[in-house]
C-alpha positions as CSV (number, residue, x, y, z in Angstrom):
1,M,14.3,-16.9,-35.8
2,P,14.9,-15.7,-32.3
3,N,18.5,-14.7,-31.5
4,L,20.6,-16.3,-28.9
5,L,20.4,-15.1,-25.3
6,P,22.6,-12.2,-24.2
7,P,26.0,-13.3,-22.8
8,G,26.5,-13.9,-19.0
9,S,28.8,-15.7,-16.6
10,A,30.5,-18.8,-17.9
11,H,30.4,-20.4,-14.5
12,P,28.4,-23.6,-14.2
13,P,24.7,-23.1,-13.4
14,A,25.0,-24.7,-10.0
15,L,27.9,-22.4,-9.1
16,Q,26.0,-19.4,-10.4
17,L,23.1,-20.2,-8.1
18,I,25.4,-20.4,-5.1
19,E,27.0,-17.1,-6.0
20,W,23.5,-15.5,-6.4
21,I,22.3,-16.8,-3.1
22,A,25.4,-15.9,-1.2
23,D,26.1,-12.4,-2.5
24,P,23.6,-11.1,-5.1
25,L,25.1,-7.6,-5.3
26,S,28.5,-8.8,-6.3
27,Y,27.0,-11.3,-8.7
28,M,25.0,-8.6,-10.4
29,E,27.8,-6.0,-10.4
30,S,30.3,-8.4,-11.9
31,N,28.0,-9.4,-14.7
32,F,27.0,-5.8,-15.4
33,R,30.7,-4.8,-15.5
34,D,31.4,-7.6,-18.0
35,Y,28.3,-7.8,-20.1
36,G,26.4,-4.5,-19.8
37,D,22.7,-3.6,-20.3
38,L,21.4,-7.2,-20.9
39,F,23.0,-10.3,-19.4
40,T,21.8,-13.8,-18.8
41,A,21.9,-15.7,-15.5
42,R,21.7,-19.4,-15.6
43,W,20.8,-21.0,-12.3
44,Q,20.5,-24.7,-11.7
45,S,16.9,-26.0,-12.5
46,F,15.6,-22.5,-13.4
47,V,14.8,-21.0,-16.8
48,P,17.3,-18.5,-18.0
49,F,17.0,-15.1,-16.3
50,V,17.8,-12.1,-18.5
51,F,18.7,-9.1,-16.4
52,V,17.4,-5.8,-17.9
53,N,19.5,-2.9,-16.8
54,H,19.0,0.1,-19.2
55,P,16.1,2.5,-18.7
56,E,15.0,2.2,-22.4
57,Y,14.8,-1.6,-22.1
58,V,13.2,-1.3,-18.6
59,Q,10.5,0.9,-20.2
60,Q,9.8,-1.6,-23.0
61,V,9.3,-4.3,-20.4
62,L,7.4,-2.5,-17.7
63,G,5.4,-0.4,-20.2
64,A,4.3,-3.3,-22.3
65,D,0.8,-4.6,-22.4
66,P,0.7,-6.9,-19.3
67,R,-1.2,-9.5,-21.3
68,Q,2.0,-10.2,-23.1
69,F,3.5,-11.8,-20.0
70,D,2.9,-14.5,-17.4
71,S,4.3,-12.4,-14.6
72,G,2.7,-14.4,-11.8
73,M,4.6,-17.4,-13.0
74,G,7.8,-15.6,-12.2
75,A,6.9,-15.4,-8.5
76,T,5.9,-19.1,-8.2
77,I,8.9,-19.7,-5.9
78,L,7.1,-17.6,-3.2
79,K,3.9,-19.8,-3.3
80,P,4.8,-21.8,-0.1
81,I,4.6,-18.5,1.9
82,V,2.1,-16.3,0.2
83,G,-0.3,-18.9,-1.3
84,E,-1.9,-19.4,-4.6
85,Y,-4.2,-16.4,-4.4
86,S,-1.4,-13.9,-3.7
87,L,-1.4,-10.7,-5.8
88,L,2.2,-11.7,-6.7
89,L,1.2,-14.9,-8.3
90,L,-1.9,-13.9,-10.2
91,D,-2.2,-12.7,-13.8
92,G,-4.9,-11.2,-16.1
93,E,-8.4,-10.7,-14.8
94,A,-7.7,-12.4,-11.5
95,H,-4.8,-10.1,-10.8
96,Q,-6.9,-7.0,-11.8
97,R,-9.8,-8.1,-9.5
98,Q,-7.5,-8.6,-6.4
99,R,-5.7,-5.4,-7.1
100,K,-8.9,-3.3,-7.2
101,L,-10.1,-4.9,-4.0
102,L,-6.9,-4.1,-2.2
103,M,-6.3,-0.6,-3.5
104,P,-8.6,1.5,-1.2
105,P,-6.6,1.1,2.1
106,F,-3.4,2.3,0.6
107,H,-4.4,5.8,-0.6
108,G,-6.0,9.1,0.5
109,D,-7.6,9.6,3.9
110,R,-6.9,6.0,5.0
111,L,-3.2,6.7,4.8
112,R,-3.5,9.7,7.1
113,T,-5.4,7.7,9.6
114,Y,-2.8,5.0,9.5
115,S,0.0,7.5,9.9
116,E,-1.2,8.3,13.4
117,K,-1.2,4.7,14.4
118,V,2.3,4.2,12.9
119,A,3.6,7.1,15.0
120,E,2.0,5.6,18.1
121,I,3.6,2.3,17.5
122,A,7.1,3.8,16.8
123,D,6.9,5.9,19.9
124,A,6.1,2.9,22.1
125,V,8.9,0.8,20.7
126,L,11.6,3.5,20.6
127,G,10.7,4.6,24.2
128,A,11.5,1.1,25.5
129,Y,15.1,1.4,24.2
130,Q,16.0,4.9,25.3
131,G,19.5,5.1,26.7
132,A,20.4,1.6,25.6
133,K,22.7,0.3,22.9
134,V,20.5,-1.4,20.4
135,R,20.9,-3.3,17.1
136,V,19.3,-0.9,14.6
137,R,17.7,-3.6,12.4
138,A,16.2,-5.4,15.3
139,V,14.5,-2.3,16.5
140,M,13.2,-1.4,13.1
141,Q,11.9,-4.9,12.6
142,K,10.0,-4.7,15.9
143,I,8.4,-1.5,14.8
144,S,7.6,-2.8,11.3
145,L,6.1,-6.0,12.5
146,G,4.0,-4.1,15.1
147,I,2.7,-1.9,12.3
148,I,1.7,-5.0,10.3
149,L,0.0,-6.7,13.2
150,R,-1.9,-3.7,14.3
151,V,-2.6,-1.7,11.2
152,V,-2.9,-4.6,8.7
153,F,-4.1,-7.6,10.8
154,G,-6.1,-5.4,13.2
155,L,-4.6,-7.0,16.3
156,E,-4.1,-5.4,19.7
157,T,-1.9,-6.8,22.4
158,G,-3.0,-10.1,23.8
159,E,-2.3,-13.9,23.4
160,R,-3.0,-14.0,19.6
161,Y,-0.8,-10.9,19.0
162,T,2.1,-12.4,21.0
163,Q,1.8,-15.8,19.3
164,L,1.7,-14.3,15.8
165,E,4.6,-11.9,16.6
166,Q,6.8,-14.8,17.6
167,L,5.8,-17.1,14.8
168,L,6.0,-14.4,12.1
169,T,9.4,-13.4,13.4
170,E,10.7,-17.0,13.3
171,M,9.3,-17.4,9.8
172,T,10.8,-14.1,8.6
173,E,14.2,-15.1,10.0
174,A,14.0,-18.5,8.2
175,V,13.1,-16.8,4.9
176,A,15.7,-14.0,5.3
177,S,18.6,-16.5,5.8
178,P,19.9,-17.3,2.3
179,W,20.7,-20.9,3.1
180,R,17.7,-21.8,5.2
181,A,15.5,-20.1,2.7
182,S,16.9,-22.5,0.0
183,A,15.1,-25.4,1.7
184,I,11.9,-23.5,1.5
185,F,12.1,-22.1,-2.0
186,L,14.0,-24.9,-3.9
187,P,11.7,-27.8,-4.6
188,W,14.4,-30.5,-4.3
189,L,15.1,-29.4,-0.8
190,Q,11.5,-29.4,0.4
191,Q,11.8,-32.4,2.7
192,N,10.5,-33.0,6.2
193,W,14.1,-33.4,7.6
194,T,15.2,-30.0,6.2
195,A,14.2,-26.5,7.3
196,W,11.1,-27.1,5.1
197,G,9.5,-29.4,7.7
198,Q,9.8,-26.8,10.4
199,F,8.5,-24.1,8.1
200,V,5.4,-26.1,7.2
201,R,4.6,-26.6,10.9
202,R,5.1,-22.9,11.6
203,R,3.0,-22.0,8.6
204,T,0.1,-24.2,9.9
205,A,0.2,-22.5,13.3
206,I,0.2,-19.0,11.6
207,D,-2.7,-20.0,9.4
208,R,-4.8,-21.2,12.4
209,L,-4.2,-17.8,14.1
210,I,-5.0,-15.8,11.0
211,F,-8.2,-17.6,10.2
212,A,-9.3,-17.2,13.8
213,Q,-8.7,-13.4,13.5
214,I,-10.7,-13.3,10.3
215,D,-13.6,-15.2,11.9
216,E,-13.5,-12.9,15.0
217,R,-13.5,-9.8,12.9
218,R,-16.6,-11.0,11.0
219,K,-18.4,-11.8,14.3
220,Q,-17.4,-8.7,16.3
221,G,-17.7,-6.1,13.6
222,L,-15.3,-4.4,11.4
223,G,-12.8,-1.8,12.4
224,A,-10.5,0.7,10.5
225,D,-7.7,-1.8,9.9
226,I,-6.8,-3.2,6.5
227,L,-8.2,-6.7,7.3
228,S,-11.6,-5.1,8.0
229,L,-11.4,-3.3,4.6
230,M,-10.6,-6.6,2.9
231,L,-13.6,-8.2,4.6
232,S,-16.0,-5.4,3.5
233,A,-14.5,-5.2,-0.1
234,R,-16.7,-6.3,-3.0
235,D,-15.8,-6.9,-6.7
236,E,-17.8,-5.6,-9.6
237,E,-20.2,-8.5,-9.3
238,G,-20.7,-7.9,-5.6
239,N,-18.6,-10.9,-4.5
240,P,-16.4,-10.7,-1.4
241,M,-12.9,-12.1,-1.0
242,T,-12.8,-15.7,0.4
243,D,-11.0,-16.4,3.7
244,K,-8.2,-18.1,1.7
245,E,-7.8,-15.1,-0.5
246,I,-7.6,-12.8,2.5
247,R,-5.1,-15.0,4.2
248,D,-2.9,-15.0,1.1
249,Q,-3.0,-11.3,0.8
250,L,-2.2,-10.7,4.5
251,L,0.9,-12.9,4.1
252,T,1.8,-11.1,0.9
253,L,1.7,-7.8,2.7
254,L,3.8,-9.2,5.5
255,L,6.4,-10.5,3.0
256,A,6.4,-7.2,1.0
257,G,6.3,-4.9,4.0
258,H,8.1,-6.2,7.0
259,E,11.7,-7.1,6.4
260,T,11.9,-4.7,3.5
261,T,10.7,-1.6,5.3
262,A,12.9,-2.4,8.4
263,S,15.9,-2.7,6.1
264,A,15.1,0.6,4.4
265,L,14.8,2.4,7.7
266,S,18.1,0.9,8.9
267,W,19.9,2.2,5.9
268,C,18.3,5.6,6.4
269,L,19.5,5.9,9.9
270,Y,23.0,4.7,8.9
271,F,23.3,7.3,6.1
272,I,21.8,10.2,8.1
273,D,24.3,9.7,11.0
274,R,27.3,9.2,8.7
275,D,27.1,12.7,7.4
276,P,26.5,15.4,10.1
277,S,25.5,18.0,7.5
278,I,22.7,15.8,6.3
279,K,21.5,15.1,9.8
280,Q,21.6,18.8,10.8
281,R,19.8,19.8,7.6
282,L,17.1,17.2,8.3
283,L,16.7,18.4,11.9
284,N,16.4,22.0,10.8
285,E,13.6,21.1,8.4
286,I,11.8,19.1,11.0
287,K,12.0,22.0,13.5
288,Q,9.8,24.0,11.1
289,W,7.2,21.3,10.8
290,D,3.8,21.8,12.6
291,G,3.5,18.2,13.6
292,N,0.4,17.7,11.5
293,T,0.4,14.4,9.5
294,E,-1.4,16.2,6.6
295,T,1.6,18.4,6.0
296,I,4.3,15.7,5.9
297,G,4.4,16.2,2.2
298,K,6.0,19.6,2.8
299,L,9.1,18.0,4.3
300,N,11.0,17.9,1.0
301,Y,14.4,17.0,2.4
302,L,13.0,14.2,4.5
303,H,11.4,12.9,1.3
304,A,14.6,13.2,-0.6
305,V,16.5,11.3,2.1
306,C,14.1,8.4,1.9
307,Q,14.3,8.4,-1.9
308,E,18.1,8.4,-1.9
309,S,18.2,5.6,0.6
310,L,15.8,3.5,-1.6
311,R,18.0,4.3,-4.6
312,L,21.2,3.0,-3.1
313,Y,19.5,-0.1,-1.4
314,P,16.0,-0.5,-2.8
315,I,13.3,-2.4,-1.0
316,A,13.7,-5.2,-3.6
317,I,16.7,-5.6,-5.8
318,L,14.7,-7.0,-8.7
319,T,11.2,-6.5,-10.1
320,E,9.0,-9.5,-10.6
321,P,10.2,-11.5,-13.6
322,R,8.1,-10.9,-16.7
323,I,7.8,-14.2,-18.7
324,P,6.7,-13.5,-22.3
325,R,3.9,-15.6,-23.8
326,H,5.2,-15.0,-27.3
327,D,8.4,-13.7,-28.8
328,F,9.5,-10.4,-27.3
329,T,12.2,-8.1,-28.7
330,L,14.6,-6.0,-26.7
331,G,17.5,-4.3,-28.6
332,D,19.2,-6.9,-30.8
333,Y,17.5,-9.8,-29.1
334,T,14.2,-11.6,-29.6
335,F,13.3,-13.7,-26.6
336,T,11.2,-16.8,-26.9
337,A,8.2,-17.5,-24.7
338,G,9.2,-18.8,-21.3
339,T,12.4,-16.7,-20.9
340,A,12.4,-14.7,-17.7
341,L,13.0,-10.9,-18.3
342,V,14.0,-9.2,-15.0
343,P,14.3,-5.4,-14.8
344,C,17.1,-5.0,-12.2
345,I,16.2,-2.2,-9.8
346,Y,19.6,-2.3,-8.0
347,L,21.7,-2.0,-11.2
348,L,19.5,0.6,-12.8
349,H,19.9,2.8,-9.6
350,Q,23.7,2.4,-9.8
351,R,24.2,3.7,-13.3
352,E,26.7,6.5,-13.5
353,D,25.1,7.9,-16.7
354,I,21.9,8.6,-14.7
355,Y,23.2,9.1,-11.1
356,K,26.5,11.0,-10.9
357,E,28.7,9.5,-8.2
358,A,26.1,6.7,-7.9
359,K,27.8,5.1,-4.8
360,R,27.5,8.4,-2.8
361,F,24.5,9.1,-0.6
362,N,23.3,12.4,-1.9
363,P,19.6,13.4,-1.3
364,D,20.0,16.6,-3.2
365,R,20.0,14.7,-6.5
366,F,16.2,14.3,-5.9
367,L,15.7,18.0,-5.2
368,E,17.6,19.0,-8.3
369,R,16.1,16.6,-10.9
370,Q,12.9,14.6,-11.5
371,F,13.9,11.0,-12.6
372,S,11.7,9.1,-15.0
373,P,9.6,6.1,-13.8
374,Y,12.1,3.9,-15.8
375,E,15.2,5.4,-14.2
376,Y,14.0,5.3,-10.6
377,I,11.9,2.3,-9.7
378,P,12.2,1.4,-6.0
379,F,8.8,-0.1,-6.0
380,G,8.8,-1.7,-9.4
381,G,6.7,-0.3,-12.2
382,G,3.9,-0.9,-14.7
383,G,0.7,-2.7,-13.7
384,R,2.5,-4.7,-11.0
385,R,4.0,-1.7,-9.1
386,C,4.0,-2.3,-5.4
387,I,0.5,-1.6,-4.2
388,G,1.8,-0.5,-0.8
389,A,4.4,2.0,-2.1
390,A,2.7,5.1,-0.6
391,F,2.1,3.3,2.7
392,A,5.8,2.3,2.8
393,M,7.0,5.9,2.2
394,M,4.6,7.1,4.9
395,E,5.8,4.5,7.3
396,M,9.4,5.4,6.7
397,K,8.8,9.1,7.2
398,M,6.7,8.6,10.4
399,V,9.2,6.3,12.0
400,L,12.1,8.7,11.2
401,L,10.1,11.7,12.5
402,S,9.3,9.8,15.7
403,L,12.9,9.0,16.3
404,L,14.5,12.4,15.2
405,C,11.9,14.5,17.1
406,Q,12.3,12.7,20.4
407,F,15.8,11.3,20.4
408,D,19.4,12.2,19.7
409,Y,20.9,9.1,18.2
410,R,24.4,8.0,17.0
411,I,25.7,5.0,15.2
412,L,28.3,3.3,17.4
413,P,31.5,1.9,15.9
414,D,31.7,-1.9,15.8
415,R,33.8,-3.1,18.7
416,L,35.5,-5.6,16.4
417,G,36.1,-3.0,13.7
418,R,33.9,-4.7,11.1
419,P,32.7,-2.5,8.2
420,I,29.0,-2.0,7.6
421,K,28.1,-3.7,4.4
422,P,25.0,-4.9,2.6
423,T,23.8,-8.3,3.6
424,R,21.1,-10.4,1.9
425,R,17.9,-10.6,3.8
426,G,15.3,-12.5,1.8
427,V,14.2,-10.3,-1.1
428,T,16.0,-7.2,0.3
429,V,19.5,-6.1,1.2
430,A,20.0,-4.9,4.8
431,P,23.0,-3.4,6.6
432,S,25.2,-5.7,8.7
433,P,23.3,-7.1,11.7
434,Y,25.8,-5.7,14.1
435,L,24.9,-2.1,13.1
436,T,24.3,-0.5,16.6
437,M,23.0,2.8,17.8
438,K,22.4,4.6,21.1
439,M,19.4,6.8,21.6
440,T,19.1,9.6,24.2
441,R,15.8,11.3,24.8
442,K,15.7,15.0,24.1
443,K,14.7,17.3,26.9
444,L,12.0,19.0,24.8
445,G,8.9,16.9,23.9
446,S,8.2,15.3,20.7
447,C,7.5,17.5,17.6
448,I,4.7,15.1,16.8
449,S,3.0,15.5,20.1
450,Q,0.1,17.1,18.4
451,L,-0.8,13.8,16.7
């Protein structure tokens, strides 16, 4: 007979849901402090969510045969945005088919090709703000969305680019706001008079533009962008992806790669500037770089800085929930089918028994030790690990290189004296929106001028 669920907050489920929406980090840290490696969250109208916070248990969940879980069911809440064919919602053979079709653009020579485009986009955006005081996250969001529109969607500047940029920015803002997002993700609030109605109208306009781009790509010939590779991809039986499948994967890549990467870059810039020794060490390493995208892998300290930033504030604070199809045992508990098991990336990365002085930004920890794939999981793990992990790391490095090579920057103190703290932004956690910097162009040219 299965055991009872692990303990968790005694607050009523409705109150727990509000606490989770408003301040997820405090909610998780409080429960971890009180209940430890496994605790249960009970949220109004949801199945119980069991947070899995110990590397041994994380390994058991992520390393298990994926056929034991209905993992796609755990992401159903995202269906209004990403659609029914999203990689996030699929399981079994359908998931494996889509994953195989999507893998080629995110590895090998393709990544090197995209890195040059990423540098070009970053240079253009940053150059427009030189000498100005700018909101860090806003600039990183503009770079990130530009990369998605050009590298993923295959768009160049023009009417469709401008329309999609505006619509996707508006949709991202709606999803990023905890309370407005509730009207999109919580079924009982999906009414025409709530933010849901505006979201549906915006989604319809986005779909029209995306399907027009797909149709145009087919008629005019394929390019080197990710959309073109999706159009040319064939499964083992020679079948292509349908337009609806392509649309759903494009919006999945937007959801997974826009706000998340922008937040990760914002944290990087904040932490680099906060410690002059880290900034100087990074600049010294970059001075030795030859400017060739193929040798970025030799910039070990830059890699460690990105890793440490993703440890403290990972791109997503949770993995996709794994929902067992049959009884599943962890420690002293046997969970029945339908229970949501959620490896918690954020809490795992905050463990003092793995990361000494876990709250301190210390890139050296990644130069001194190799962490296991169940101790450090910024992109999730197992068969559902983020397909764009290598692309995200490349993008972070290229944007940082573009900025550090060409500009001196400093984070400005907030004029109201407000502290910089983590703020919920959709599936990720970003620094406070008032985090501001000033960039001054260096007299010498860019160290990536050879690109």
